[in-house]
C-alpha positions in Angstrom: -1.1 -52.3 -38.3 -4.3 -53.5 -36.6 -5.4 -57.1 -37.0 -7.8 -57.2 -40.0 -10.3 -59.3 -38.1 -11.3 -56.2 -36.1 -12.1 -54.0 -39.1 -15.5 -53.5 -40.5 -16.6 -53.9 -44.1 -15.6 -50.4 -45.3 -12.1 -50.8 -43.9 -11.7 -54.3 -45.4 -12.7 -52.9 -48.8 -9.5 -50.9 -48.8 -6.0 -52.2 -49.5 -3.5 -52.3 -46.7 -1.9 -48.9 -47.5 -5.3 -47.2 -47.7 -6.2 -48.7 -44.3 -3.0 -47.4 -42.9 -3.9 -43.9 -44.3 -7.3 -44.1 -42.5 -5.8 -45.2 -39.2 -3.1 -42.5 -39.4 -5.7 -39.8 -40.1 -7.7 -40.8 -37.1 -4.7 -40.9 -34.8 -3.6 -37.3 -35.8 -4.8 -34.3 -33.9 -4.4 -32.0 -36.9 -5.6 -34.1 -39.9 -2.5 -33.7 -42.1 -3.3 -35.6 -45.3 0.3 -35.3 -46.6 1.8 -36.8 -43.4 -0.8 -39.6 -43.3 -0.1 -40.4 -46.9 3.7 -40.5 -46.4 3.2 -42.9 -43.4 0.9 -45.1 -45.4 2.9 -45.0 -48.6 6.5 -44.6 -47.3 8.1 -44.7 -50.8 6.0 -41.6 -52.0 7.7 -38.3 -52.5 6.5 -35.3 -50.5 5.0 -33.7 -53.7 3.2 -37.0 -54.5 2.0 -37.3 -50.9 0.7 -33.7 -51.0 -1.3 -34.3 -54.2 -2.5 -37.8 -53.5 -3.2 -37.3 -49.8 -5.9 -34.8 -50.3 -7.3 -36.9 -53.2 -7.3 -40.1 -51.2 -8.9 -38.4 -48.1 -11.9 -37.5 -50.3 -12.3 -40.8 -52.0 -15.8 -42.1 -51.1 -14.5 -45.5 -50.0 -11.9 -43.9 -47.7 -14.6 -41.5 -46.3 -16.8 -44.5 -45.5 -13.9 -46.3 -43.8 -13.1 -43.1 -41.8 -16.7 -42.9 -40.7 -16.8 -46.6 -39.8 -13.6 -46.6 -37.8 -14.3 -43.3 -36.0 -17.7 -44.8 -34.9 -16.0 -47.9 -33.7 -13.5 -45.9 -31.7 -16.2 -43.7 -30.1 -18.3 -46.7 -29.1 -15.2 -48.3 -27.6 -14.5 -45.1 -25.7 -17.9 -45.3 -24.0 -16.4 -47.4 -21.2 -13.8 -44.7 -20.6 -16.5 -42.0 -20.6 -18.6 -44.0 -18.1 -15.6 -44.5 -15.9 -14.8 -40.8 -15.8 -18.4 -39.9 -15.2 -18.5 -42.3 -12.2 -15.2 -40.8 -10.8 -16.8 -37.3 -10.9 -20.0 -38.5 -9.4 -18.1 -40.2 -6.5 -16.0 -37.1 -5.8 -17.9 -34.9 -3.3 -15.4 -32.0 -3.9 -15.8 -32.0 -7.7 -17.8 -28.9 -8.8 -19.8 -31.1 -11.3 -20.6 -34.0 -9.0 -24.4 -33.3 -9.1 -24.4 -33.0 -13.0 -22.4 -36.3 -13.2 -24.8 -38.1 -10.8 -27.8 -36.7 -12.8 -26.3 -37.8 -16.1 -25.7 -41.3 -14.7 -29.3 -41.6 -13.6 -30.6 -40.3 -16.9 -28.4 -42.8 -18.9 -29.8 -45.8 -17.0 -33.5 -44.7 -17.4 -34.1 -43.0 -14.1 -35.0 -39.7 -15.6 -36.0 -36.6 -13.7 -39.8 -36.2 -13.7 -41.3 -33.0 -15.0 -44.9 -32.0 -15.0 -46.6 -29.8 -17.5 -50.0 -28.3 -17.1 -51.8 -27.6 -20.3 -55.0 -25.6 -20.4 -57.0 -25.7 -23.6 -59.7 -23.2 -23.9 -62.1 -23.5 -26.8 -65.4 -21.9 -27.6 -68.4 -23.7 -26.3 -71.2 -22.3 -28.5 -71.7 -21.9 -32.2 -71.6 -18.0 -32.1 -68.1 -18.0 -30.6 -66.9 -20.7 -33.1 -68.3 -18.8 -36.1 -66.9 -15.5 -34.7 -63.4 -17.1 -34.5 -63.7 -18.5 -38.1 -64.8 -15.0 -39.3 -61.9 -13.3 -37.5 -59.3 -15.7 -38.7 -60.7 -15.5 -42.3 -60.6 -11.7 -42.3 -57.1 -11.7 -40.8 -56.0 -13.9 -43.7 -57.6 -11.5 -46.2 -60.3 -13.9 -47.3 -63.5 -12.5 -48.9 -66.8 -12.6 -47.1 -68.0 -15.1 -49.6 -65.1 -17.4 -48.9 -65.7 -17.1 -45.2 -69.4 -17.8 -45.7 -68.4 -20.9 -47.6 -66.2 -22.0 -44.7 -69.1 -21.6 -42.2 -71.4 -23.5 -44.5 -74.9 -22.8 -45.7 -76.6 -24.7 -42.9 -75.3 -22.4 -40.2 -76.5 -18.9 -40.1 -73.7 -16.4 -39.2 -74.8 -14.0 -36.4 -76.0 -10.7 -37.6 -73.3 -8.2 -38.5 -70.4 -10.7 -38.7 -70.3 -10.7 -42.5 -71.1 -7.8 -44.8 -74.2 -8.4 -46.9 -73.2 -8.9 -50.5 -73.8 -5.9 -52.7 -76.2 -6.2 -55.6 -73.4 -5.9 -58.1 -71.3 -8.7 -56.4 -74.3 -11.0 -55.8 -74.2 -14.3 -57.7 -76.9 -14.8 -60.2 -78.7 -18.1 -59.9 -80.7 -19.4 -62.8 -83.3 -22.0 -61.9 -86.4 -23.6 -63.3 -89.5 -24.3 -61.2 -92.9 -25.9 -61.4 -95.9 -24.6 -59.6 -97.8 -27.1 -57.4 -101.5 -26.8 -57.4 -102.2 -28.4 -54.1 -100.7 -28.2 -50.6 -102.4 -31.4 -49.5 -99.9 -33.5 -47.4 -97.6 -30.6 -46.8 -99.4 -29.2 -43.7 -96.5 -30.0 -41.4 -93.9 -28.5 -43.6 -95.6 -25.2 -44.5 
């Protein structure tokens, strides 16, 4: 059994037999719950081990401890992985020497440089922009009125882009007005 001082919180939350079960599962190549249970609980019968092994392996506390311990083991194995990678990179006869050397460089921050050329073309005048809005609106099945609303009332759509509304579909606007008797002061506007 491992020294308890090296375990994380999830492992320490388990009793000694449950910790033994977790460690046995991680040491196995085939994840045999029954065998792990029988090693962790040596007095258990095979039938009990078969039933309780599966149940214990799916206990949330045990799952958390399995995750924690597996992560610890993987982090500790990083040294071994780096060593193997260095051996491959140092062997000029190894078929993956270049891949290993590139991986080592990438891991220490000396990444391969790549260049990307991005060309953005966009319409330069209002007619092209409005044409694009109209085309997109029609491709989405929007009505001419909806498209006209997208363009806005302050911008006139070029002739022929939108169908003129028919008399029966035209919106009726009710308004009041007052007649002004003089045009004095409005010379620049009229």
